[in-house]
C-alpha atoms as one frame of an Amber mdcrd trajectory, in Angstrom:
protein
   0.000   0.000   0.000   2.742   2.445   0.885   4.645   1.869  -2.287   1.519
   2.397  -4.382   0.762   5.727  -2.765   4.225   7.267  -2.686   5.177   6.508
  -6.240   1.829   7.773  -7.500   3.306  10.968  -8.929   6.204   9.091 -10.532
   3.836   6.542 -12.058   1.741   9.363 -13.435   4.855  10.842 -15.030   5.584
   7.489 -16.682   2.043   7.389 -18.064   2.574  10.910 -19.353   5.633   9.775
 -21.309   3.762   6.819 -22.782   0.855   9.037 -23.791   3.162  11.038 -26.011
   4.389   7.935 -27.850   2.633   7.094 -31.140  -0.078   4.476 -30.666   1.543
   2.100 -33.119   4.789   2.330 -31.128   3.056   1.570 -27.834   1.741  -1.691
 -29.184   4.896  -2.848 -30.977   6.493  -6.025 -29.600  10.092  -7.198 -29.552
  12.041  -4.660 -31.575  15.344  -6.117 -30.417  16.833  -8.930 -32.552  17.966
 -12.355 -31.398  21.519 -11.055 -31.346  20.518  -8.510 -28.693  20.658  -5.493
 -31.012  18.790  -2.523 -29.621  16.738   0.040 -31.549  18.924   2.763 -32.957
  18.739   6.115 -31.198  19.584   9.159 -33.239  22.862  10.675 -32.071  21.457
  14.155 -31.664  24.105  15.617 -29.361  26.912  14.886 -31.827  25.375  16.903
 -34.641  26.673  20.251 -35.699  25.054  22.741 -33.344  22.164  24.313 -35.223
  20.276  26.943 -33.278  17.186  28.652 -34.640  16.940  32.318 -33.706  14.280
  34.971 -33.356  14.615  38.366 -35.108  16.226  39.838 -31.960  18.999  37.210
 -32.126  17.963  35.174 -29.091  17.601  31.393 -29.514  14.170  30.274 -30.686
  13.083  27.599 -28.192   9.405  27.500 -29.142   7.874  24.065 -29.513   6.957
  20.898 -27.634   9.697  19.333 -25.526  10.236  16.402 -23.194  11.946  17.341
 -19.921  14.284  14.795 -18.304  16.135  14.998 -14.980  16.135  17.651 -12.321
  15.183  15.180  -9.592  16.867  14.571  -6.245  18.602  11.211  -6.896  19.967
  11.146  -3.373  22.556   8.700  -2.075  22.574   7.700   1.585  19.027   8.223
   2.817  18.996   9.609   6.366  17.178   6.582   7.751  16.074   3.105   6.687
  12.485   4.291   7.098  12.923   6.453   4.002  14.431   3.690   1.893  11.273
   1.638   2.289   9.413   4.131   0.130  11.551   3.398  -2.944  12.023   6.990
  -4.120  15.740   7.477  -3.568  17.543   5.270  -6.077  17.312   7.224  -9.340
  16.342  10.749 -10.392  13.035  11.466 -12.043  13.082  10.829 -15.766  15.644
   8.002 -15.885  13.321   5.335 -17.304  12.210   7.152 -20.481   9.111   4.919
 -20.664  10.544   2.743 -23.460   9.679  -0.624 -21.890   6.536  -1.449 -19.955
   4.554  -4.507 -18.914   2.320  -6.045 -21.548  -0.575  -8.517 -21.357   0.081
 -11.865 -19.664   3.362 -10.633 -18.237   4.914  -9.858 -21.619   6.990  -6.806
 -22.519   5.997  -3.948 -24.771   9.059  -2.160 -26.109   8.240   1.035 -27.942
  10.541   2.644 -30.417  12.898   5.150 -28.758  12.087   8.828 -29.168  13.607
  10.160 -32.360  15.448  13.039 -30.703  16.543  11.398 -27.451  20.183  12.539
 -27.011  22.910   9.936 -27.313  24.938  10.062 -25.173  22.544  11.529 -22.642
  23.602  14.671 -20.765  23.961  14.610 -16.964  20.803  14.460 -14.882  20.083
  14.511 -11.178  22.299  15.865  -8.405  25.687  17.092  -9.608  26.718  19.081
  -6.510  27.472  17.739  -3.941  29.322  15.226  -6.088  28.585  12.383  -3.641
  24.825  13.118  -3.975  24.367  13.283  -0.199  22.008  16.125   0.607  23.459
  18.504   3.222  20.430  18.815   5.487  20.284  21.135   8.440  19.353  19.344
  11.671  15.908  20.965  11.600  15.221  19.938   8.007  16.366  16.349   8.601
  13.963  16.033  11.518  11.156  17.502   9.432  11.825  15.069   6.634  11.662
  12.091   8.987   8.387  13.365  10.399   6.896  13.396   6.926   8.236   9.951
   6.066   6.748   8.370   9.177   3.351  10.061   9.032   2.395  10.336   5.358
   0.866   6.856   5.054  -1.150   4.780   5.863  -3.380   6.227   7.171  -1.876
   9.669   6.739  -1.642  11.787   9.864  -3.406  14.675   8.157  -3.924  16.554
   4.916  -0.606  18.381   5.290   1.206  15.047   4.895  -0.295  14.196   1.506
   1.788  14.523  -1.634   0.673  17.443  -3.771  -0.531  15.397  -6.735  -3.035
  13.566  -4.531  -4.377  16.908  -3.317  -4.772  18.130  -6.933  -2.277  20.911
  -6.273  -0.368  22.139  -9.345   3.200  20.938  -9.926   6.106  22.889  -8.530
   7.997  25.491 -10.525  10.160  22.759 -12.060   7.388  20.358 -13.130   8.548
  17.594 -15.463   7.116  15.616 -18.353   5.866  17.172 -21.564   6.030  20.954
 -21.892   5.164  23.381 -24.671   7.251  26.546 -24.760   5.912  29.851 -26.061
   8.225  32.792 -26.572   7.794  36.454 -27.363   9.716  39.651 -26.551   9.727
  40.144 -22.792   8.644  36.686 -21.664   8.936  32.948 -22.053   5.867  30.854
 -21.156   5.835  27.138 -20.342   2.644  25.069 -20.582   3.033  21.754 -18.766
   1.255  18.527 -19.602   0.361  17.857 -15.983  -2.693  19.531 -14.430  -2.722
  22.372 -16.967   0.068  24.112 -15.080   1.773  27.088 -16.692   4.785  29.193
 -15.812   5.817  32.657 -16.976   9.473  33.771 -17.033   9.697  37.542 -17.492
  12.665  38.634 -19.606  11.792  42.336 -19.805  14.115  43.425 -17.003  11.491
  43.749 -14.271  12.395  43.157 -10.622  10.790  40.674  -8.244   7.827  42.059
  -6.290   7.988  42.771  -2.573   9.094  39.763  -0.476   5.733  40.034   1.276
   4.071  38.828  -1.928   4.491  35.055  -2.166   3.199  32.555  -4.712   2.969
  28.780  -4.946   5.247  28.747  -8.008   7.200  31.853  -7.062   8.044  34.760
  -9.361  10.529  34.113 -12.179  12.642  36.647 -14.059  15.264  35.847 -16.686
  17.765  37.207 -19.163  19.776  35.835 -22.066  23.556  35.441 -21.875  24.381
  34.358 -25.408  22.749  30.941 -25.810  21.978  30.644 -22.080  18.668  31.644
 -20.514  19.413  32.470 -16.859  16.335  32.412 -14.625  15.965  33.666 -11.056
  12.956  32.539  -8.983  12.024  34.027  -5.619   8.846  34.824  -3.633   7.984
  31.131  -3.138   5.450  30.388  -0.408   7.114  27.199   0.905   4.208  24.818
   0.370   5.718  22.545  -2.287   8.601  20.110  -1.839  11.797  18.980  -3.532
  11.083  15.452  -4.669   8.525  12.762  -5.438   6.191  12.273  -2.500   6.415
  13.899   0.887   9.459  11.922   1.995  11.212  15.083   0.837   9.783  17.687
   3.187   8.655  21.066   1.792  11.263  23.693   1.098  11.222  26.860   3.160
  10.086  30.317   2.122  13.750  31.294   2.007  14.359  29.156  -1.080  16.056
  31.016  -3.921  16.115  29.062  -7.181  18.521  29.789 -10.049  18.301  27.990
 -13.391  20.640  28.117 -16.397  19.167  26.693 -19.599  21.817  26.209 -22.309
  20.571  25.912 -25.895  23.025  23.390 -27.358  21.155  23.000 -30.649  17.618
  23.124 -31.961  17.277  19.554 -30.681  18.816  19.832 -27.203  18.599  22.161
 -24.204  20.517  21.314 -21.044  19.936  22.911 -17.662  21.420  23.248 -14.192
  19.226  24.279 -11.252  20.671  25.638  -8.014  18.577  25.344  -4.852  19.738
  27.813  -2.232  17.603  27.208   0.878  19.482  27.918   4.126  16.620  26.556
   6.248  16.864  23.174   4.492  20.474  22.749   3.314  23.757  23.913   4.807
  24.977  24.749   1.283  23.386  25.155  -2.178  22.476  22.000  -4.090  22.704
  21.722  -7.892  20.804  19.316 -10.131  20.968  18.852 -13.896  18.719  17.726
 -16.714  17.816  18.373 -20.334  15.036  18.905 -22.874  14.682  17.214 -26.255
  11.898  17.729 -28.838   8.872  15.520 -29.158   8.735  13.527 -32.365   6.889
  15.341 -35.141   3.933  12.918 -34.928   3.474  13.510 -31.195   1.697  16.148
 -29.178   0.991  16.871 -25.545  -1.639  14.563 -24.098  -5.030  16.253 -24.600
  -6.029  15.690 -20.966  -3.824  14.929 -17.981  -5.398  16.226 -14.821  -6.217
  15.442 -11.231  -9.736  15.284  -9.869 -11.299  15.228  -6.448 -12.795  11.981
  -5.260 -10.059   9.737  -6.675  -9.305   6.436  -4.992  -5.880   7.663  -3.895
  -7.399   9.530  -0.952  -9.294   6.412   0.138  -6.146   4.334  -0.062  -4.029
   6.795   1.907  -6.513   7.220   4.730  -7.480   3.540   4.759 -11.203   4.022
   4.192
């Protein structure tokens, strides 16, 4: 029961990836040969760097992308209680959704995404290099409280993971994303729960610290092919990882992101979490974007609804 509840958000992300695959690919069996040959993945990252540009010279990043990485693939969980939840071994986005269970225990192996980079760029925690999160004593205790009281039954509504409560994803939501771009702003429309995010690139400042938002307030500027984004004014209600075994960040969190446009088929990013109430030093994680295949689109509907069975499972009704 615990495992089902905690990995709910991760499982949903996997479904999201599969939804973007062509239907004929989802049903295709056994693409590997008897010799063990694997489907060929286009070597996107080794191409000559081609970058489309807007009239003002900035990279043109409009389009539908798949976001990989950015998760907290922590090593050395603070307690065996956390390890039981199965969320600490790999960062979000590692699986790619290429292989899944088929009928009667068989395997369905879909064709790999056309633009999946090969080799893949770094993803997950890159600093600290040992991937051990530098918790403050207060934050470590808070994390253990969440791990022991989130299920089942949950101690209260505050211990439920956000996806179960139909709350929108955090600022750095993963999965499919469509990027819109115009002078002065970049907008991201996420596949999950109709979430959107605006990054203002018109030089404006953050509002007063007294004004806080669930997704914070994001401003950015271009440094050559890099979009540098600064996010502040977060209200401290979301959390760092999958499920509530990662306790919510504090309102002191300051998030910096650097998106590097490598080519028109690859964007890499590094995110720096600076939260002195949670970590004794900043933590950096990495990931990347690659384009959806031309015959794919964002899933037409991927949303949460009240009255789902997840709440009944968590509270043991």
